[in-house]
N, C-alpha and C positions, 0 to 999 in steps of 0.2 A: 750335611753330616751328623746333626742331631737325629735325625729318621735313620740313618744308616747304624749309626750306634745303639739305637733302640731296639731296630731290628736284628741286629747282633747279638744283644745281651738277651733277646728272647729266645735266640735260637740255642743258644748256647743252654741256655735253664731248662729248655724244651727237650733237648739232645743227652743232659747229663741224667744218668741213672740217679746221681746224688747230688743234692744242694744243701751246704751248708751256709749260714749267716753270723757274722760277727757285726754287731751294733752297738752304739755308744748308749750309756745306761741312763739318757735323759729322754724327755718324752719323743725328738725329733727321732732319736735312734732306736726307740721301742717300737713308736710307731709306723715308723719305715719295715722294721722287722715284722711288725705283724701286717701290714699291706703283702710285703712280700710271700708272706706264710699262705694268706687266704691266696694271693694270685695263682701260685704256684707249686699249693697242696703240699705244704712242708707244716711239720710239728713243731710245737714248742720247744722241744728237744735238738730240734735243728739248729737252733740260735744258739750263742754264745755270747756273754758281755766281759769285758776287759773286767778282772777282778780286783774288787776295793778301792773304786777310786783310780785306778790307774788310767792315765791319759794316753789313747792312743789304740794300737792293737800290739800287746807282747809278741817278740819273736816267735817265744814256744808256743804261744796259742795260735798263731798263724801256721804253724809246722805241723802242729796236731791237728788242725781242721784240712790242712791238705793232705793228711795222710786217710783221713775216713771219707772224705767225700770230695767228687770229682769235679768240682766248682763250687768255688767262695764267693759270695757276695758279702761285701762291707758295706754297711749303711752308717751314714754320718760321721767316720774315721777311715783314715788313709792307712792301709797298712804299709808295713817297713818292705822294702824290697827285698827279694828271696829269689836265690836260683831256680830256676823250672817253674817259676809261679804265674809269669808273665802273662801266660794263654789260658789262666786257670781260675785267675781273680776279675772279678766286674766289681768297680768300686762305683759305689753313688754314695758323693758329699758334697759341700757345699763350702770348704775353708780353702782359702789360699795355701798353697805350697807346690811342689814339685810333682809332675804327672810320672808317678813311678809304675802306671800298669796302661797297657796300650786302652783296653776296654775302662775308660773313667767317664760319667756322665756328672761333670762338675762345672757348674757356671762359671769358673773362673781358667775351664781348656775348653770349654766350647762357647764359641761366640753368639749362639743362637739362643743361650739361657741367660735372663735376666741374673744377676748377682745376689738382688734380694730374695732368692728360693730357697728353701728349706731342703732337707735330705730327704726328710719323710716326703713332703709334695714330688720330690723328685722319683722317688719309688711310687707313688700314686700315680702319676703320668706315665710311668714305664707300665704298670697294670691298666692305665685306661687309656693308654695306645694301642694295648694289646686285647683288648676287650676284656678284661679279668677283674677290674675293679669291681668289686661287689659292695661294700661300703665306704664311700669316698669321706666319709666322716673320720676315718681313723687318720689316713695322711694329715689331714685339716689339724687333728690334735695333734702333732708332731709341729706342725708349723706354728701354730699358737703358743706350743712351750716355748719356743726359740725368739719370738715376739715377730716372727716372720710371716705372719697373716693377714697378706697383702702380696701385690705383683701379679703378671699374667698366669703363672702357673698354678698358682693359689686360687684364682678368680676362675679359671678354668674348671678345678677338683670343686671351688664352692658352688657353682652354679648346679652341680648334681646331688644337692643335699637340699634337705627341706630348709625353708630360710629363718624359719625361727629358731634354729640352732646357732644362727650368727648373728641375733639378738639378744641381748640382756633382758631377762625379765624385769618386770618392774621392782623397784629396788634394790636390785642388783647390779653389781660392777661389771661381772664377766657373764659372756653368754656362755651358754650350756658346754660348747665346745672348749673353750679357754676354761672353763671352770674344769673340765676332764684333762684337759693340758696340766694346772696346777695340780691336781691330784696324783697324776702318774710322777710328775717332779718330786712330788713331796716322798712317793715312797723310795726313788732312789737317791733323795738325801740324808733320808734318816738309814735305810739297809744297803744303799750303795747298789752294788749288782745282783744280791738277792731280792730286793727291792724291786729292780727291773724287771728278774723275771717273773715275779707275782705279777706284776704292770701287763708283762707282756699276754700272761695267762687271762687276766681280766680284761681286757683288749679283744683276746682271740674268742672270747663266750660272750661280750656284749652285743646287745642290740640297738645302744644308743648311747651315745654321750652320758647321759641321764645317770643310766646303769655304771658306768665307769664311777661316776661322783658318788653314789650310793653304796658303791661296793666296800670290802674290807680295807681297801687302800685309804678310805678317808680318815682312818686313825694316825695315819700319818703328820695328815695336815695342822693337827692342834701342837704338836712337839713342834714342829719347822715354825708356826706363828709365834709360839711362845720364845723361842732363841732368835727369830729375826727381832723380834721387836725390842728385846734387851740387848741385842748387840748393837742395832742399828740407833739407840737411843746413846750409848757409850762412842760410840764411832762416831756420829755427829758431834760430839762432845770434845773429842779427843785427837781428831785428825790433824795430821800434818798437810798443809797447802801449801804448795807453789804454784804462782801465777794459774791459778784455776785447775790444778794438778793435785789430789789430795791420796792421803795414803794413811790406813789405818789398819789396827789389827784385831782379831778376836780369837778366843779358843772355846771352840766346841766340835763335839762328837759328828754332830748335824752339820751337812755339808751347806752352810748359809752365807760363806765370804761372796758369793756373786750376789745373792739378795741385799746383804748388808751395801756392798756397792754402788747397786742400783740407789736406797734408800739414799745413801750417802750423796750420790751425782746431787738428787733431787733436792736432800735438805739443805744441803749448801751452795745450790746453784753452781756446780763444778761444771768443769769441761771433760773431766775425767775422775775416776775413782779406782784407786786397787785398795784390795783390803788381803790381807794375808791370816790366815788361821793356822796358828802354832800347833794345832792338834793334828797328829798324822794321819794320815789316811790307812783304812785297814792293808792297804798293799803298801804301807811302810813309806810312801810319800809324802811331803808336805804340798801345800799348794796356795796360791794367790790366786783371785780372779778379779778381771777390771772390767768397768762399765765406762761409755765414754758417749759424747755428743759434741762432735765434730773436730774429735782428736784421734790420734791412730794409737788405739789402747793395744792393738795386736804386736805394734812394733815397740809401744814402751815394755813390754813383757818379754818379747825376745830379745829386745837389750838387757832386761835385769839378768835373763838366765845366763848373759857371758859372764856375768859375776856368782853364779851358783852353782854348786856340783851337783852334777847329774841331772841338770835340768832340760825341760822340753816344753816350749811354749807353742800355742794355737790359738784360731779363733778368726774374730773380723775386726774392723776397725772400729766397731762399736759396743762388742762384748768379745774377751778373750781369756785365756784362764795359762798357768803358769805351773806345772808339778817339777819337784827339787828335792833332795836327797838332804843336802845340808848345805849352810852359809848362812849369811845377814840379809835376809830380805828387805832390814831397811837402807841398808848401805847401798844394796845393789837398786834398790826405787831410787836411792837419791842420785847415785852414778846415771842411769838410766834416766831420769829425770833431765837433770843437766845436760844429756847428749841431744835427747832430742826438741827440749826448749832454744837451744842453741842455735838451733835450724832455723827456729821461726824468725824472719828477718822485719816483722814488726812486732814483735816480743819486747816488752818494758824489762829494762834490768831489773837483773833480783836482789841487787846492792842496795 
């Protein structure tokens, strides 16, 4: 099934007179888009990102792309259903969810694919299987950005790069590919879709991950580092914790809630941490992010969505996000945590 999907996707892309890409704004989406651009000779102008922190693909954006291109590829996002689009959309994603399009390359729908695979690695696999992967380090940047720099697909691509790119230099915590991923992610955390557009241009021009780290994107990392430090300290002190599941709030123009949740998880020794950012994203939505170890944070956020207006949740058991228009996220968290914790047969009483 996997080989048939890859062959069909390649035939669709080769036969199309025009191809457009819609990708998530993080390193996984941007790197996957860059890989497809290089493999199928697309320009950066053929790639669109959801506006201002919007989660998923807005219907109007998908409709606009379908009007302008013969074939659309979505990377790290699954588009909404749309009449007449089934045979014109290729979905490359790794998030659990319904299969809305026949040509979907997603480990949750293709048993041959390991679950711990990033969307950019899947794009890299498609390019590699068709003999068009020119710079294999680019999809590895996206995998590292999602913390999925492991697994069979990643290792296949990793064997194609200089091993020095996978080892941290003396005195450094990150290897060059992880460093590039952090740089790309910093751009979208500060500038959202505009940062992603700039990061795509940098990736398409760079000859190595070192050039990404040394590019103009580097200026965003200092802003992210400062905001993360401030709010992680506050969250560690003020978090509300129930049976190893914690909740905290930040207020920042920078998209740091996922980073703060990661820090809270580690600093308080939690199973799960959810952090809500009370600053609206440029698209007008509010956001909460969760990180977990051994607790289904994606189910927790999906449960929270039931109690919030205009809510959409998605992600993995270890990392997930929730966007919504209005409501009380603290109350939604308590309701959702009570529901999930009550399902644990060995959980001690909260009382």
